[in-house]
C-alpha positions in Angstrom: 0.0 0.0 0.0 2.9 2.3 0.9 4.5 1.6 -2.4 1.3 2.5 -4.3 1.1 5.9 -2.5 4.7 6.6 -3.2 4.2 5.8 -6.9 1.2 8.1 -7.2 2.9 11.0 -5.4 5.9 10.5 -7.8 3.6 11.0 -10.8 2.3 14.3 -9.5 4.5 17.0 -11.0 4.9 20.3 -9.1 3.2 23.2 -10.7 5.4 25.8 -12.3 5.1 29.2 -10.7 5.3 32.1 -13.1 7.6 34.6 -11.4 7.4 37.1 -14.3 5.3 40.2 -13.6 2.7 41.4 -16.0 3.4 44.1 -18.6 3.6 47.5 -17.1 1.1 50.2 -18.3 3.7 51.8 -20.6 4.3 48.6 -22.5 0.6 47.7 -22.7 -0.2 51.1 -24.2 2.6 50.8 -26.7 1.4 47.4 -27.8 -2.1 48.7 -28.2 -5.4 46.9 -27.8 -9.1 47.5 -27.2 -8.5 49.2 -23.8 -6.1 51.8 -25.2 -7.8 52.3 -28.6 -8.8 55.8 -29.4 -12.5 56.4 -30.0 -11.6 58.4 -33.1 -11.9 55.2 -35.2 -15.7 55.2 -34.7 -16.2 58.2 -37.0 -14.2 57.9 -40.2 -13.9 61.3 -41.8 -11.1 63.7 -42.5 -11.6 67.3 -41.7 -10.6 69.3 -44.8 -11.4 72.4 -46.7 -12.0 70.9 -50.1 -15.0 72.9 -51.2 -15.8 76.3 -52.7 -19.4 76.8 -51.6 -21.8 74.6 -49.6 -24.8 74.5 -47.3 -24.8 73.3 -43.7 -27.3 70.4 -43.7 -26.5 69.0 -40.2 -24.4 69.5 -37.1 -23.2 66.2 -35.6 -21.1 64.9 -32.7 -17.8 63.2 -33.5 -16.7 60.7 -30.9 -13.1 61.4 -31.7 -13.2 65.1 -30.8 -15.0 67.5 -28.4 -16.1 70.2 -30.9 -19.2 69.4 -33.0 -18.9 69.0 -36.8 -20.8 70.8 -39.5 -21.9 68.6 -42.4 -21.7 70.6 -45.6 -23.3 69.5 -48.8 -21.8 70.8 -52.0 -22.8 70.0 -55.6 -21.3 66.5 -55.7 -20.1 65.5 -52.2 -20.4 66.0 -48.5 -17.6 67.4 -46.3 -17.2 67.8 -42.6 -15.6 70.8 -40.9 -15.5 72.0 -37.3 -18.5 74.1 -36.6 -18.2 77.7 -35.4 -20.2 79.2 -32.6 -23.5 80.5 -33.9 -23.5 78.2 -37.0 -26.9 76.7 -37.8 -28.5 74.4 -40.3 -29.2 76.2 -43.6 -26.3 78.6 -43.5 -24.3 78.8 -46.7 -20.5 78.8 -46.3 -17.9 80.0 -48.8 -14.2 79.6 -49.2 -12.4 82.9 -49.7 -15.8 84.7 -49.7 -16.9 87.5 -47.4 -15.5 87.8 -43.9 -18.3 86.5 -41.7 -18.3 84.0 -38.9 -18.1 80.4 -40.1 -16.6 81.2 -43.5 -13.2 79.8 -44.5 -10.7 82.4 -45.8 -7.0 82.7 -46.5 -5.1 84.4 -43.8 -4.3 87.3 -46.1 -8.0 88.1 -46.5 -8.9 88.0 -42.8 -9.1 91.5 -41.1 -6.6 92.3 -38.4 -7.9 91.6 -34.9 -10.3 88.8 -36.0 -10.6 85.5 -34.1 -9.8 82.4 -36.1 -9.5 78.6 -35.6 -8.8 75.4 -37.5 -5.8 76.9 -39.2 -3.6 75.1 -41.7 0.1 74.6 -41.0 0.9 75.2 -44.6 -1.3 75.6 -47.7 -3.3 72.5 -48.3 -2.5 70.7 -45.0 -6.1 70.9 -43.8 -7.2 72.2 -40.3 -4.5 71.4 -37.7 -4.4 74.2 -35.1 -6.9 75.6 -32.6 -9.5 72.9 -33.2 -10.6 72.4 -29.5 -13.8 74.0 -28.3 -13.5 77.6 -27.2 -9.9 78.0 -28.4 -9.0 80.8 -30.7 -6.1 82.6 -32.3 -5.9 86.3 -33.3 -4.7 87.9 -36.5 -2.0 90.5 -35.4 -0.6 91.9 -38.6 -0.2 91.3 -42.3 3.3 91.6 -43.7 4.8 91.1 -47.2 5.2 87.3 -47.2 3.7 86.2 -43.9 0.8 86.8 -41.5 1.6 87.1 -37.7 -0.9 85.2 -35.6 -1.1 85.2 -31.8 -1.8 81.6 -30.6 -3.9 80.6 -27.6 -0.6 80.2 -25.7 0.1 84.0 -26.3 2.9 83.0 -28.6 3.3 84.8 -31.9 3.8 82.7 -35.0 4.1 83.5 -38.6 2.1 81.7 -41.4 1.9 81.6 -45.1 -0.7 84.1 -46.3 -2.3 81.4 -48.4 -3.1 79.2 -45.4 -6.8 78.7 -44.7 -8.6 79.3 -41.4 -12.2 79.6 -40.2 -13.5 82.8 -38.8 -14.9 82.7 -35.3 -14.5 80.4 -32.3 -15.1 76.6 -32.3 -18.5 75.6 -30.9 -18.7 73.6 -27.7 -16.9 76.1 -25.5 -17.7 75.8 -21.8 -17.9 72.0 -22.0 -15.4 71.7 -19.1 -17.2 74.2 -16.9 -19.7 71.6 -15.6 -18.2 69.7 -12.6 -18.3 65.9 -12.4 -19.9 65.9 -8.9 -19.1 62.2 -8.4 -16.5 59.7 -9.5 -18.9 57.6 -11.4 -19.4 60.3 -14.1 -15.7 60.6 -14.5 -15.4 56.8 -14.8 -17.9 56.6 -17.6 -16.3 59.5 -19.4 -12.9 57.8 -19.3 -14.5 54.5 -20.4 -16.0 56.0 -23.5 -12.5 57.4 -24.4 -10.8 54.1 -23.6 -8.6 55.8 -21.0 -7.1 53.9 -18.1 -8.7 55.5 -15.0 -8.0 55.8 -12.1 -4.3 55.6 -12.6 -2.1 54.0 -9.9 1.2 55.5 -9.0 4.2 53.4 -9.8 5.6 53.7 -6.3 2.4 52.2 -4.9 2.8 49.0 -7.0 4.7 45.8 -6.3 8.2 45.4 -7.6 6.9 42.8 -10.2 4.5 45.3 -11.7 6.6 48.4 -12.0 10.3 49.4 -11.7 9.3 52.0 -9.1 7.3 49.5 -7.0 8.3 48.3 -3.5 10.4 51.3 -2.6 10.6 52.0 1.1 12.9 55.0 1.0 13.0 58.2 -1.0 15.9 59.5 -3.1 16.2 56.7 -5.7 16.9 58.3 -9.1 14.2 58.2 -11.7 16.6 58.6 -14.7 16.8 55.7 -17.1 18.9 55.0 -20.1 17.5 55.6 -23.6 18.7 52.1 -24.5 17.0 50.4 -21.5 14.7 47.4 -22.2 11.0 48.3 -22.6 10.1 46.9 -19.1 12.3 49.3 -17.3 12.0 52.4 -19.6 9.9 54.5 -17.3 10.7 57.8 -15.5 13.0 60.4 -16.9 14.4 59.0 -20.2 18.0 60.1 -20.8 17.5 63.2 -18.7 20.1 65.9 -19.0 19.4 67.2 -15.5 16.9 66.5 -12.7 15.7 68.3 -9.6 14.4 71.8 -9.1 16.1 74.7 -10.7 17.8 77.1 -8.3 16.2 80.5 -8.1 18.5 83.2 -9.5 
């Protein structure tokens, strides 16, 4: 009987314990996947200025952005652009037409002091700058081969006079003024945008989950080599200097 028990215990192999930690958040985000996928894929449309004249037939919500979009119907196609404040269904928009809110004009034709948004980086690039709700840039001056624009950051930048922009302010301003009140509302907002929330600090994790985890004393440097493996490439990557700057 003892021999049979010994025989069966010999057949039972010990389970392998996986000592490897799971992928850290930075690696998981880099790999991609449903959790980290941007909601922008739900609405497939490129915002562009490829029309001369069109009528606004609808104003819709785009899951990939905060500002609403105006659906413009031209003679042979439909185009989406970022809607300006005060735009409504039935309005007729022109490119390089009169200087009124919602119209698209070259920077050289926009009066000095006007508010603009959805600017092009270079002629033909499409709307790239100041596309968030409520943001706006200001035309400062017209010069020989450039137009000076003050950005929302108060920085002055020069653009090609042929770059297109929309007059006015993007619709949807004040969206962030309403408080969340409770954590559940914030949770569902982050869930629709596929954001990982709430975020856990690296120093609060275990050593197997994050390079900063398990620390019991302060003062350990956060700098890491640019050539470090992906699992440890967190913190200050190839930092030239760290710490607070001394007041002069």
